[in-house]
N, CA, C and O atoms as a printed pandas DataFrame, in Angstrom:
     atom_number atom_name residue_name chain_id  residue_number  x_coord  y_coord  z_coord
0              1         N          GLY        A               1  -26.604  -61.196   35.742
1              2        CA          GLY        A               1  -26.787  -60.047   34.741
2              3         C          GLY        A               1  -28.111  -59.783   33.534
3              4         O          GLY        A               1  -28.631  -60.739   32.959
4              5         N          PHE        A               2  -28.337  -59.002   33.396
5              6        CA          PHE        A               2  -29.340  -59.136   31.929
6              7         C          PHE        A               2  -28.657  -59.574   30.474
7              8         O          PHE        A               2  -27.827  -59.330   29.598
8              9         N          GLY        A               3  -29.558  -60.296   30.894
9             10        CA          GLY        A               3  -29.351  -60.189   28.941
10            11         C          GLY        A               3  -28.932  -62.115   29.037
11            12         O          GLY        A               3  -29.076  -62.825   28.041
12            13         N          GLU        A               4  -28.395  -62.712   30.476
13            14        CA          GLU        A               4  -28.581  -64.291   30.237
14            15         C          GLU        A               4  -29.302  -64.973   29.771
15            16         O          GLU        A               4  -28.915  -65.809   28.955
16            17         N          TYR        A               5  -30.837  -64.836   30.188
17            18        CA          TYR        A               5  -31.702  -65.794   29.884
18            19         C          TYR        A               5  -32.584  -65.296   29.181
19            20         O          TYR        A               5  -33.332  -65.037   30.123
20            21         N          VAL        A               6  -33.265  -64.853   28.100
21            22        CA          VAL        A               6  -34.652  -64.564   27.228
22            23         C          VAL        A               6  -35.136  -65.554   26.800
23            24         O          VAL        A               6  -34.653  -66.667   26.595
24            25         N          GLU        A               7  -36.640  -64.940   26.581
25            26        CA          GLU        A               7  -37.827  -65.366   26.245
26            27         C          GLU        A               7  -38.249  -64.579   25.606
27            28         O          GLU        A               7  -37.731  -63.497   25.883
28            29         N          ALA        A               8  -39.280  -64.484   24.497
29            30        CA          ALA        A               8  -39.999  -63.537   23.326
30            31         C          ALA        A               8  -41.280  -64.520   24.236
31            32         O          ALA        A               8  -41.275  -65.473   25.015
32            33         N          VAL        A               9  -42.407  -63.533   23.523
33            34        CA          VAL        A               9  -43.535  -63.521   23.725
34            35         C          VAL        A               9  -44.629  -62.695   22.733
35            36         O          VAL        A               9  -44.255  -61.526   22.637
36            37         N          ASP        A              10  -45.419  -62.858   22.245
37            38        CA          ASP        A              10  -46.741  -62.509   21.520
38            39         C          ASP        A              10  -47.394  -62.746   21.032
39            40         O          ASP        A              10  -47.082  -63.496   20.107
40            41         N          ILE        A              11  -49.091  -62.312   21.171
41            42        CA          ILE        A              11  -49.870  -63.068   20.255
42            43         C          ILE        A              11  -49.675  -63.295   18.703
43            44         O          ILE        A              11  -50.037  -64.284   18.066
44            45         N          SER        A              12  -49.136  -62.361   18.307
45            46        CA          SER        A              12  -48.633  -62.988   16.292
46            47         C          SER        A              12  -48.005  -64.021   15.813
47            48         O          SER        A              12  -47.529  -64.987   16.409
48            49         N          ASP        A              13  -48.037  -63.694   14.392
49            50        CA          ASP        A              13  -47.043  -64.765   14.101
50            51         C          ASP        A              13  -45.849  -64.190   14.019
51            52         O          ASP        A              13  -44.912  -64.943   13.750
52            53         N          SER        A              14  -45.535  -62.611   14.239
53            54        CA          SER        A              14  -43.817  -61.853   14.283
54            55         C          SER        A              14  -42.927  -62.795   15.234
55            56         O          SER        A              14  -41.739  -62.748   14.916
56            57         N          VAL        A              15  -43.141  -63.435   16.060
57            58        CA          VAL        A              15  -42.448  -63.991   16.997
58            59         C          VAL        A              15  -41.927  -65.484   15.937
59            60         O          VAL        A              15  -40.894  -66.126   16.127
60            61         N          SER        A              16  -42.261  -65.573   15.583
61            62        CA          SER        A              16  -41.875  -67.118   14.695
62            63         C          SER        A              16  -40.435  -66.045   13.618
63            64         O          SER        A              16  -39.517  -66.863   13.681
64            65         N          LEU        A              17  -39.987  -65.106   12.981
65            66        CA          LEU        A              17  -39.218  -64.335   12.759
66            67         C          LEU        A              17  -37.987  -64.739   13.476
67            68         O          LEU        A              17  -36.944  -65.164   12.978
68            69         N          ILE        A              18  -38.441  -64.421   15.475
69            70        CA          ILE        A              18  -37.449  -64.714   16.015
70            71         C          ILE        A              18  -36.820  -65.970   15.904
71            72         O          ILE        A              18  -35.721  -66.024   16.455
72            73         N          VAL        A              19  -37.283  -67.181   15.243
73            74        CA          VAL        A              19  -37.210  -68.347   15.254
74            75         C          VAL        A              19  -35.833  -68.413   14.339
75            76         O          VAL        A              19  -34.623  -68.617   14.442
76            77         N          THR        A              20  -36.996  -68.055   13.246
77            78        CA          THR        A              20  -36.154  -68.207   11.851
78            79         C          THR        A              20  -35.322  -67.802   11.251
79            80         O          THR        A              20  -34.852  -68.056   10.142
80            81         N          ARG        A              21  -35.026  -66.842   12.338
81            82        CA          ARG        A              21  -33.534  -66.001   11.991
82            83         C          ARG        A              21  -32.810  -66.826   12.953
83            84         O          ARG        A              21  -32.116  -67.389   12.107
84            85         N          GLY        A              22  -32.387  -67.392   14.161
85            86        CA          GLY        A              22  -31.527  -68.125   14.532
86            87         C          GLY        A              22  -31.204  -66.895   16.182
87            88         O          GLY        A              22  -30.252  -67.123   16.927
88            89         N          ILE        A              23  -32.347  -65.508   16.478
89            90        CA          ILE        A              23  -32.372  -65.273   17.429
90            91         C          ILE        A              23  -32.178  -65.960   18.476
91            92         O          ILE        A              23  -31.061  -66.150   18.958
92            93         N          LEU        A              24  -33.478  -66.502   19.037
93            94        CA          LEU        A              24  -33.557  -67.418   20.297
94            95         C          LEU        A              24  -34.193  -68.679   19.456
95            96         O          LEU        A              24  -34.836  -68.920   18.435
96            97         N          PRO        A              25  -33.644  -69.246   20.452
97            98        CA          PRO        A              25  -34.411  -71.401   19.756
98            99         C          PRO        A              25  -35.682  -71.380   20.431
99           100         O          PRO        A              25  -36.030  -70.549   21.270
100          101         N          LYS        A              26  -36.463  -72.523   19.930
101          102        CA          LYS        A              26  -37.849  -72.079   19.253
102          103         C          LYS        A              26  -38.274  -72.641   21.067
103          104         O          LYS        A              26  -39.369  -72.723   21.622
104          105         N          GLU        A              27  -37.200  -72.869   21.455
105          106        CA          GLU        A              27  -38.267  -73.195   23.255
106          107         C          GLU        A              27  -38.357  -72.245   24.191
107          108         O          GLU        A              27  -38.960  -72.461   25.243
108          109         N          ARG        A              28  -37.531  -70.613   23.815
109          110        CA          ARG        A              28  -37.938  -69.509   24.132
110          111         C          ARG        A              28  -38.665  -68.663   23.828
111          112         O          ARG        A              28  -38.770  -67.535   24.310
112          113         N          VAL        A              29  -39.117  -69.049   23.161
113          114        CA          VAL        A              29  -40.362  -68.051   21.857
114          115         C          VAL        A              29  -41.958  -68.759   21.828
115          116         O          VAL        A              29  -42.464  -69.830   21.496
116          117         N          TYR        A              30  -42.353  -67.553   22.347
117          118        CA          TYR        A              30  -43.692  -67.669   22.539
118          119         C          TYR        A              30  -45.167  -67.975   21.851
119          120         O          TYR        A              30  -45.673  -68.744   22.668
120          121         N          LYS        A              31  -45.911  -67.825   21.023
121          122        CA          LYS        A              31  -47.288  -67.253   20.149
122          123         C          LYS        A              31  -48.283  -67.382   21.726
123          124         O          LYS        A              31  -48.574  -68.246   22.553
124          125         N          THR        A              32  -48.453  -66.406   21.554
125          126        CA          THR        A              32  -49.229  -67.452   23.068
126          127         C          THR        A              32  -49.574  -65.500   23.879
127          128         O          THR        A              32  -48.666  -64.669   23.901
128          129         N          ASP        A              33  -51.031  -65.193   24.435
129          130        CA          ASP        A              33  -50.941  -63.942   25.134
130          131         C          ASP        A              33  -49.674  -63.628   26.184
131          132         O          ASP        A              33  -48.847  -64.375   26.707
132          133         N          GLY        A              34  -49.827  -62.633   26.231
133          134        CA          GLY        A              34  -48.679  -62.201   26.664
134          135         C          GLY        A              34  -48.750  -61.749   28.521
135          136         O          GLY        A              34  -47.921  -61.658   29.427
136          137         N          ILE        A              35  -50.247  -61.558   28.382
137          138        CA          ILE        A              35  -50.626  -60.751   30.026
138          139         C          ILE        A              35  -51.008  -61.680   30.483
139          140         O          ILE        A              35  -51.133  -61.268   31.636
140          141         N          GLN        A              36  -51.495  -63.248   30.531
141          142        CA          GLN        A              36  -51.283  -64.107   31.158
142          143         C          GLN        A              36  -50.535  -64.720   31.341
143          144         O          GLN        A              36  -50.525  -65.446   32.335
144          145         N          PHE        A              37  -49.256  -64.682   30.151
145          146        CA          PHE        A              37  -48.376  -65.738   30.160
146          147         C          PHE        A              37  -47.062  -64.715   31.628
147          148         O          PHE        A              37  -46.102  -65.059   32.317
148          149         N          LEU        A              38  -47.930  -63.313   31.391
149          150        CA          LEU        A              38  -46.364  -63.135   32.478
150          151         C          LEU        A              38  -47.566  -63.044   34.648
151          152         O          LEU        A              38  -47.172  -62.838   35.795
152          153         N          ARG        A              39  -48.540  -63.249   34.222
153          154        CA          ARG        A              39  -49.339  -63.091   35.342
154          155         C          ARG        A              39  -49.155  -64.363   36.211
155          156         O          ARG        A              39  -49.248  -64.334   37.438
156          157         N          GLU        A              40  -48.739  -66.117   35.085
157          158        CA          GLU        A              40  -48.544  -67.447   35.840
158          159         C          GLU        A              40  -46.810  -66.821   36.156
159          160         O          GLU        A              40  -46.453  -67.649   36.993
160          161         N          ARG        A              41  -45.802  -66.029   35.995
161          162        CA          ARG        A              41  -45.031  -66.290   36.615
162          163         C          ARG        A              41  -44.528  -65.212   37.385
163          164         O          ARG        A              41  -43.823  -64.312   36.928
164          165         N          PRO        A              42  -44.881  -65.313   38.502
165          166        CA          PRO        A              42  -45.090  -64.105   40.039
166          167         C          PRO        A              42  -43.550  -64.410   39.690
167          168         O          PRO        A              42  -43.087  -65.387   39.102
168          169         N          ASP        A              43  -42.586  -62.767   40.471
169          170        CA          ASP        A              43  -40.990  -63.025   40.645
170          171         C          ASP        A              43  -41.019  -63.390   39.201
171          172         O          ASP        A              43  -42.192  -63.697   38.989
172          173         N          ASN        A              44  -40.432  -63.498   38.249
173          174        CA          ASN        A              44  -39.821  -63.276   37.937
174          175         C          ASN        A              44  -38.414  -63.743   36.964
175          176         O          ASN        A              44  -37.725  -64.621   36.444
176          177         N          TYR        A              45  -38.683  -62.339   37.239
177          178        CA          TYR        A              45  -37.625  -62.060   35.641
178          179         C          TYR        A              45  -37.280  -60.800   35.772
179          180         O          TYR        A              45  -38.249  -60.087   36.033
180          181         N          ASP        A              46  -35.979  -60.083   35.669
181          182        CA          ASP        A              46  -35.432  -58.442   35.739
182          183         C          ASP        A              46  -34.931  -58.180   34.630
183          184         O          ASP        A              46  -33.834  -58.038   34.089
184          185         N          LEU        A              47  -35.886  -58.154   34.444
185          186        CA          LEU        A              47  -36.792  -56.928   33.257
186          187         C          LEU        A              47  -37.715  -58.085   32.970
187          188         O          LEU        A              47  -37.772  -59.315   32.975
188          189         N          VAL        A              48  -38.596  -56.687   32.648
189          190        CA          VAL        A              48  -39.485  -57.114   30.372
190          191         C          VAL        A              48  -39.599  -55.557   29.865
191          192         O          VAL        A              48  -39.723  -54.498   30.480
192          193         N          ALA        A              49  -39.474  -55.983   28.054
193          194        CA          ALA        A              49  -39.656  -55.651   28.193
194          195         C          ALA        A              49  -40.145  -55.033   27.158
195          196         O          ALA        A              49  -39.255  -54.481   26.511
196          197         N          SER        A              50  -41.660  -54.836   26.543
197          198        CA          SER        A              50  -42.588  -53.662   25.612
198          199         C          SER        A              50  -42.331  -53.071   24.183
199          200         O          SER        A              50  -41.617  -52.079   24.039
200          201         N          PHE        A              51  -42.724  -53.486   23.498
201          202        CA          PHE        A              51  -42.033  -52.185   22.311
202          203         C          PHE        A              51  -43.503  -51.957   21.361
203          204         O          PHE        A              51  -44.275  -52.915   21.325
204          205         N          LEU        A              52  -43.739  -51.144   20.874
205          206        CA          LEU        A              52  -44.599  -50.298   20.191
206          207         C          LEU        A              52  -46.125  -50.956   20.681
207          208         O          LEU        A              52  -46.327  -51.992   20.047
208          209         N          PHE        A              53  -47.150  -50.664   21.551
209          210        CA          PHE        A              53  -48.574  -51.278   21.668
210          211         C          PHE        A              53  -49.682  -50.817   19.221
211          212         O          PHE        A              53  -50.512  -51.286   18.443
212          213         N          GLY        A              54  -48.553  -49.502   19.397
213          214        CA          GLY        A              54  -50.331  -49.600   18.979
214          215         C          GLY        A              54  -51.004  -47.786   18.617
215          216         O          GLY        A              54  -50.291  -46.902   19.091
216          217         N          PRO        A              55  -51.665  -47.538   18.212
217          218        CA          PRO        A              55  -52.942  -46.184   19.047
218          219         C          PRO        A              55  -53.231  -47.254   20.701
219          220         O          PRO        A              55  -52.856  -48.393   20.982
220          221         N          LEU        A              56  -53.970  -46.325   21.414
221          222        CA          LEU        A              56  -55.252  -45.913   22.427
222          223         C          LEU        A              56  -56.356  -45.437   21.798
223          224         O          LEU        A              56  -56.486  -44.304   22.262
224          225         N          SER        A              57  -56.968  -45.571   21.250
225          226        CA          SER        A              57  -57.882  -45.101   19.866
226          227         C          SER        A              57  -59.478  -44.945   20.463
227          228         O          SER        A              57  -60.382  -44.139   20.243
228          229         N          ASP        A              58  -59.262  -46.771   21.787
229          230        CA          ASP        A              58  -60.809  -46.303   22.351
230          231         C          ASP        A              58  -60.018  -47.165   24.369
231          232         O          ASP        A              58  -58.908  -47.462   24.811
232          233         N          ASP        A              59  -61.036  -47.185   24.734
233          234        CA          ASP        A              59  -61.516  -47.246   26.384
234          235         C          ASP        A              59  -60.580  -48.826   26.447
235          236         O          ASP        A              59  -60.236  -49.113   27.594
236          237         N          ARG        A              60  -60.150  -49.847   25.343
237          238        CA          ARG        A              60  -61.222  -51.839   25.512
238          239         C          ARG        A              60  -59.362  -50.992   24.680
239          240         O          ARG        A              60  -59.858  -51.104   23.559
240          241         N          SER        A              61  -57.801  -50.312   24.349
241          242        CA          SER        A              61  -57.170  -50.227   24.063
242          243         C          SER        A              61  -55.998  -50.142   24.777
243          244         O          SER        A              61  -54.902  -50.699   24.706
244          245         N          ARG        A              62  -56.763  -48.868   25.855
245          246        CA          ARG        A              62  -56.618  -48.496   27.350
246          247         C          ARG        A              62  -56.002  -49.356   28.147
247          248         O          ARG        A              62  -54.865  -49.549   28.578
248          249         N          LYS        A              63  -57.687  -50.097   28.274
249          250        CA          LYS        A              63  -57.227  -51.177   29.687
250          251         C          LYS        A              63  -56.628  -52.533   29.374
251          252         O          LYS        A              63  -56.329  -53.400   30.195
252          253         N          PHE        A              64  -56.488  -52.583   27.923
253          254        CA          PHE        A              64  -55.051  -53.654   28.065
254          255         C          PHE        A              64  -53.613  -53.541   28.081
255          256         O          PHE        A              64  -52.797  -54.462   28.055
256          257         N          VAL        A              65  -53.351  -51.989   28.138
257          258        CA          VAL        A              65  -52.067  -51.040   28.669
258          259         C          VAL        A              65  -51.922  -51.149   30.364
259          260         O          VAL        A              65  -50.920  -51.216   31.076
260          261         N          ILE        A              66  -53.208  -51.137   30.650
261          262        CA          ILE        A              66  -53.227  -51.206   32.364
262          263         C          ILE        A              66  -53.060  -52.388   32.778
263          264         O          ILE        A              66  -52.425  -52.746   33.771
264          265         N          GLU        A              67  -53.780  -53.195   31.822
265          266        CA          GLU        A              67  -53.875  -55.070   31.988
266          267         C          GLU        A              67  -52.349  -55.450   32.344
267          268         O          GLU        A              67  -52.001  -55.946   33.415
268          269         N          PHE        A              68  -51.243  -55.038   30.942
269          270        CA          PHE        A              68  -49.989  -54.980   30.025
270          271         C          PHE        A              68  -49.034  -54.569   31.876
271          272         O          PHE        A              68  -48.178  -55.214   32.481
272          273         N          TYR        A              69  -49.457  -53.769   32.078
273          274        CA          TYR        A              69  -48.206  -52.897   33.359
274          275         C          TYR        A              69  -48.360  -54.265   34.164
275          276         O          TYR        A              69  -47.544  -55.172   34.321
276          277         N          GLU        A              70  -49.884  -54.099   34.700
277          278        CA          GLU        A              70  -50.366  -55.195   36.187
278          279         C          GLU        A              70  -49.564  -56.097   35.961
279          280         O          GLU        A              70  -48.450  -55.976   36.470
280          281         N          ALA        A              71  -49.919  -57.579   34.935
281          282        CA          ALA        A              71  -49.274  -58.112   34.404
282          283         C          ALA        A              71  -47.821  -58.708   34.223
283          284         O          ALA        A              71  -47.329  -59.833   34.133
284          285         N          ALA        A              72  -47.371  -57.388   34.215
285          286        CA          ALA        A              72  -45.662  -57.400   34.263
286          287         C          ALA        A              72  -44.914  -57.119   35.859
287          288         O          ALA        A              72  -43.894  -57.639   36.310
288          289         N          THR        A              73  -45.991  -55.930   36.607
289          290        CA          THR        A              73  -45.079  -55.576   37.557
290          291         C          THR        A              73  -45.578  -57.395   38.883
291          292         O          THR        A              73  -45.114  -57.694   39.984
292          293         N          ILE        A              74  -46.406  -57.958   38.203
293          294        CA          ILE        A              74  -46.937  -59.199   38.908
294          295         C          ILE        A              74  -45.029  -60.401   38.928
295          296         O          ILE        A              74  -44.362  -60.823   39.872
296          297         N          SER        A              75  -44.840  -60.518   37.347
297          298        CA          SER        A              75  -44.011  -61.279   36.775
298          299         C          SER        A              75  -42.705  -60.814   36.938
299          300         O          SER        A              75  -41.687  -61.340   36.488
300          301         N          LEU        A              76  -42.842  -59.241   37.976
301          302        CA          LEU        A              76  -40.875  -58.747   37.678
302          303         C          LEU        A              76  -40.463  -59.220   38.967
303          304         O          LEU        A              76  -41.354  -59.649   39.701
304          305         N          LYS        A              77  -39.017  -59.225   39.474
305          306        CA          LYS        A              77  -38.027  -59.368   40.994
306          307         C          LYS        A              77  -38.375  -58.075   41.732
307          308         O          LYS        A              77  -38.582  -57.097   41.014
308          309         N          SER        A              78  -38.459  -57.939   42.888
309          310        CA          SER        A              78  -38.036  -56.923   43.681
310          311         C          SER        A              78  -37.548  -55.984   43.487
311          312         O          SER        A              78  -37.863  -54.919   44.017
312          313         N          GLU        A              79  -36.376  -56.196   42.424
313          314        CA          GLU        A              79  -35.667  -54.833   41.723
314          315         C          GLU        A              79  -35.875  -54.905   40.618
315          316         O          GLU        A              79  -34.980  -54.603   39.830
316          317         N          GLY        A              80  -37.335  -55.400   40.086
317          318        CA          GLY        A              80  -37.202  -55.336   38.338
318          319         C          GLY        A              80  -37.047  -54.260   37.596
319          320         O          GLY        A              80  -36.657  -53.198   38.080
320          321         N          LYS        A              81  -37.365  -54.431   36.214
321          322        CA          LYS        A              81  -37.633  -52.981   35.538
322          323         C          LYS        A              81  -38.246  -53.232   34.826
323          324         O          LYS        A              81  -38.218  -54.453   34.670
324          325         N          LEU        A              82  -39.183  -52.544   33.900
325          326        CA          LEU        A              82  -40.346  -52.633   32.891
326          327         C          LEU        A              82  -39.651  -51.295   31.480
327          328         O          LEU        A              82  -40.282  -50.248   31.335
328          329         N          ILE        A              83  -39.138  -51.404   31.132
329          330        CA          ILE        A              83  -39.496  -50.875   29.506
330          331         C          ILE        A              83  -40.696  -50.805   28.748
331          332         O          ILE        A              83  -41.232  -51.767   28.197
332          333         N          ILE        A              84  -41.238  -49.212   28.740
333          334        CA          ILE        A              84  -41.849  -49.418   27.102
334          335         C          ILE        A              84  -42.064  -48.691   25.882
335          336         O          ILE        A              84  -42.958  -47.905   26.197
336          337         N          THR        A              85  -41.831  -48.522   24.900
337          338        CA          THR        A              85  -41.730  -47.542   24.501
338          339         C          THR        A              85  -43.362  -48.120   23.211
339          340         O          THR        A              85  -44.159  -49.056   23.143
340          341         N          SER        A              86  -43.134  -47.171   22.645
341          342        CA          SER        A              86  -44.362  -47.261   22.476
342          343         C          SER        A              86  -44.528  -45.103   21.539
343          344         O          SER        A              86  -43.902  -44.063   21.743
344          345         N          ASP        A              87  -45.816  -45.521   20.494
345          346        CA          ASP        A              87  -45.563  -44.701   19.517
346          347         C          ASP        A              87  -46.572  -43.366   20.397
347          348         O          ASP        A              87  -47.567  -43.536   21.102
348          349         N          ILE        A              88  -45.871  -42.061   20.031
349          350        CA          ILE        A              88  -45.836  -40.260   20.259
350          351         C          ILE        A              88  -47.421  -40.059   21.225
351          352         O          ILE        A              88  -47.551  -39.302   22.186
352          353         N          GLY        A              89  -48.643  -41.086   20.564
353          354        CA          GLY        A              89  -49.357  -41.141   20.162
354          355         C          GLY        A              89  -49.733  -41.211   21.284
355          356         O          GLY        A              89  -50.041  -40.250   21.989
356          357         N          SER        A              90  -49.771  -43.292   21.836
357          358        CA          SER        A              90  -50.203  -42.871   22.808
358          359         C          SER        A              90  -49.061  -43.055   24.593
359          360         O          SER        A              90  -49.277  -43.377   25.761
360          361         N          PHE        A              91  -48.089  -42.688   23.900
361          362        CA          PHE        A              91  -47.399  -42.228   24.862
362          363         C          PHE        A              91  -47.515  -41.435   26.170
363          364         O          PHE        A              91  -46.869  -41.605   27.204
364          365         N          ARG        A              92  -48.618  -40.399   25.875
365          366        CA          ARG        A              92  -49.149  -39.500   26.971
366          367         C          ARG        A              92  -49.602  -40.382   28.174
367          368         O          ARG        A              92  -49.341  -40.198   29.363
368          369         N          TYR        A              93  -50.447  -41.527   27.523
369          370        CA          TYR        A              93  -51.406  -41.707   28.164
370          371         C          TYR        A              93  -50.219  -42.767   28.975
371          372         O          TYR        A              93  -50.310  -42.680   30.200
372          373         N          ILE        A              94  -49.273  -43.615   28.544
373          374        CA          ILE        A              94  -47.998  -44.737   29.269
374          375         C          ILE        A              94  -47.343  -44.197   30.042
375          376         O          ILE        A              94  -46.747  -44.853   30.896
376          377         N          GLU        A              95  -47.240  -42.660   29.974
377          378        CA          GLU        A              95  -46.271  -41.872   30.742
378          379         C          GLU        A              95  -47.166  -41.412   32.248
379          380         O          GLU        A              95  -46.737  -41.306   33.398
380          381         N          GLU        A              96  -48.457  -41.218   31.734
381          382        CA          GLU        A              96  -49.770  -41.481   32.995
382          383         C          GLU        A              96  -49.668  -42.230   33.737
383          384         O          GLU        A              96  -49.369  -42.020   34.913
384          385         N          LEU        A              97  -49.903  -43.347   33.206
385          386        CA          LEU        A              97  -50.136  -44.236   33.912
386          387         C          LEU        A              97  -48.307  -44.785   34.820
387          388         O          LEU        A              97  -48.153  -45.535   35.784
388          389         N          ALA        A              98  -47.077  -43.918   33.875
389          390        CA          ALA        A              98  -45.872  -44.890   35.146
390          391         C          ALA        A              98  -45.914  -43.752   35.809
391          392         O          ALA        A              98  -45.401  -43.864   36.922
392          393         N          LEU        A              99  -46.357  -42.607   35.547
393          394        CA          LEU        A              99  -46.243  -41.739   36.612
394          395         C          LEU        A              99  -46.808  -41.747   37.944
395          396         O          LEU        A              99  -46.229  -41.356   38.957
396          397         N          GLN        A             100  -48.573  -42.455   37.837
397          398        CA          GLN        A             100  -48.927  -42.721   39.508
398          399         C          GLN        A             100  -48.711  -43.871   40.052
399          400         O          GLN        A             100  -49.258  -44.144   41.121
400          401         N          ASN        A             101  -48.099  -44.522   39.590
401          402        CA          ASN        A             101  -47.112  -45.318   39.920
402          403         C          ASN        A             101  -45.164  -45.046   40.046
403          404         O          ASN        A             101  -44.221  -45.572   40.637
404          405         N          LYS        A             102  -45.219  -44.771   39.816
405          406        CA          LYS        A             102  -43.891  -43.971   40.465
406          407         C          LYS        A             102  -42.418  -44.349   39.484
407          408         O          LYS        A             102  -41.339  -44.773   39.899
408          409         N          GLY        A             103  -42.788  -44.055   38.206
409          410        CA          GLY        A             103  -42.031  -44.573   37.104
410          411         C          GLY        A             103  -41.743  -43.599   36.193
411          412         O          GLY        A             103  -42.678  -42.882   35.836
412          413         N          GLU        A             104  -40.652  -43.414   35.737
413          414        CA          GLU        A             104  -40.258  -42.676   35.022
414          415         C          GLU        A             104  -40.178  -42.380   33.671
415          416         O          GLU        A             104  -40.652  -43.348   33.076
416          417         N          SER        A             105  -39.669  -41.183   32.564
417          418        CA          SER        A             105  -40.291  -41.958   31.339
418          419         C          SER        A             105  -39.117  -40.896   30.818
419          420         O          SER        A             105  -38.738  -39.884   31.407
420          421         N          PHE        A             106  -38.690  -41.379   29.644
421          422        CA          PHE        A             106  -37.495  -41.000   29.154
422          423         C          PHE        A             106  -37.819  -40.407   27.478
423          424         O          PHE        A             106  -38.803  -40.845   26.882
424          425         N          LYS        A             107  -36.881  -39.375   26.811
425          426        CA          LYS        A             107  -37.392  -38.918   25.901
426          427         C          LYS        A             107  -36.753  -38.857   25.138
427          428         O          LYS        A             107  -37.022  -37.865   24.461
428          429         N          PHE        A             108  -35.784  -39.497   24.699
429          430        CA          PHE        A             108  -34.477  -39.680   23.273
430          431         C          PHE        A             108  -35.381  -39.215   21.940
431          432         O          PHE        A             108  -36.193  -39.994   21.441
432          433         N          SER        A             109  -35.190  -38.067   21.494
433          434        CA          SER        A             109  -35.142  -37.907   20.260
434          435         C          SER        A             109  -34.186  -38.586   19.038
435          436         O          SER        A             109  -32.987  -38.336   18.912
436          437         N          GLY        A             110  -34.911  -39.441   18.217
437          438        CA          GLY        A             110  -35.090  -39.788   16.498
438          439         C          GLY        A             110  -35.909  -41.239   17.308
439          440         O          GLY        A             110  -36.145  -42.184   16.555
440          441         N          PHE        A             111  -36.357  -41.399   18.934
441          442        CA          PHE        A             111  -36.602  -42.777   18.940
442          443         C          PHE        A             111  -38.178  -42.781   19.594
443          444         O          PHE        A             111  -38.246  -41.563   19.754
444          445         N          PRO        A             112  -38.862  -43.043   19.850
445          446        CA          PRO        A             112  -40.117  -42.947   20.827
446          447         C          PRO        A             112  -39.088  -43.192   22.178
447          448         O          PRO        A             112  -37.969  -43.386   22.653
448          449         N          PRO        A             113  -40.701  -42.972   22.341
449          450        CA          PRO        A             113  -40.796  -42.768   23.210
450          451         C          PRO        A             113  -40.323  -43.638   24.322
451          452         O          PRO        A             113  -40.317  -44.746   23.786
452          453         N          VAL        A             114  -39.937  -43.795   25.508
453          454        CA          VAL        A             114  -39.404  -44.899   26.629
454          455         C          VAL        A             114  -39.861  -43.938   27.898
455          456         O          VAL        A             114  -39.652  -42.796   28.306
456          457         N          PHE        A             115  -40.658  -45.182   28.285
457          458        CA          PHE        A             115  -40.629  -45.225   30.136
458          459         C          PHE        A             115  -39.838  -46.471   30.642
459          460         O          PHE        A             115  -39.284  -47.397   30.049
460          461         N          LEU        A             116  -40.014  -46.097   32.170
461          462        CA          LEU        A             116  -38.603  -47.067   32.615
462          463         C          LEU        A             116  -39.355  -47.291   34.061
463          464         O          LEU        A             116  -39.282  -46.145   34.505
464          465         N          SER        A             117  -40.044  -48.075   35.085
465          466        CA          SER        A             117  -40.314  -49.382   35.834
466          467         C          SER        A             117  -39.870  -49.328   36.705
467          468         O          SER        A             117  -38.979  -50.177   36.725
468          469         N          ASN        A             118  -39.954  -48.309   38.400
469          470        CA          ASN        A             118  -38.725  -49.889   38.867
470          471         C          ASN        A             118  -40.014  -50.252   39.851
471          472         O          ASN        A             118  -40.848  -49.454   40.279
472          473         N          LYS        A             119  -39.956  -51.361   40.034
473          474        CA          LYS        A             119  -40.961  -51.804   41.271
474          475         C          LYS        A             119  -40.392  -51.616   42.591
475          476         O          LYS        A             119  -39.301  -51.814   43.127
476          477         N          ARG        A             120  -41.698  -51.092   42.968
477          478        CA          ARG        A             120  -41.447  -51.074   44.850
478          479         C          ARG        A             120  -42.165  -52.464   45.307
479          480         O          ARG        A             120  -42.191  -52.784   46.496
C-alpha cells in the first residue's frame, strides 16, 4: 500500500526541515535535482507528488513542468499515480498538460487545485 516507504526530494534547503523535524530519516531525504532523480529510477514508485510549482511566467518555467511530468511518468510503476498541486495561476497550464495525457483534474474549495494522473 501507499506510505510504506517515503522519500523526499527537492533542490532547495527546505528538505533539511524534513530531517530536523523527524519526519523522515536523512537516508530517505535527497537535496538534488528532482527531475534527474526521477529519470534515474524507472518503474520505481507507486506515487509521485509535487506541491506548488509556483508561477509559470515564462517558457522556462513551463518547460520545467513538462520535464517534471515526463520524469515522473518514467519513475512510476505501471499502475502508479502522479499528484501535482499548484497555485491557481499555473493550474490551467498543468490541467491542460494532464488532459492531453489522459489525466484528471480536481478542484477543492479552500485548497490549491490538484491534478491526478494515472500512468497508462
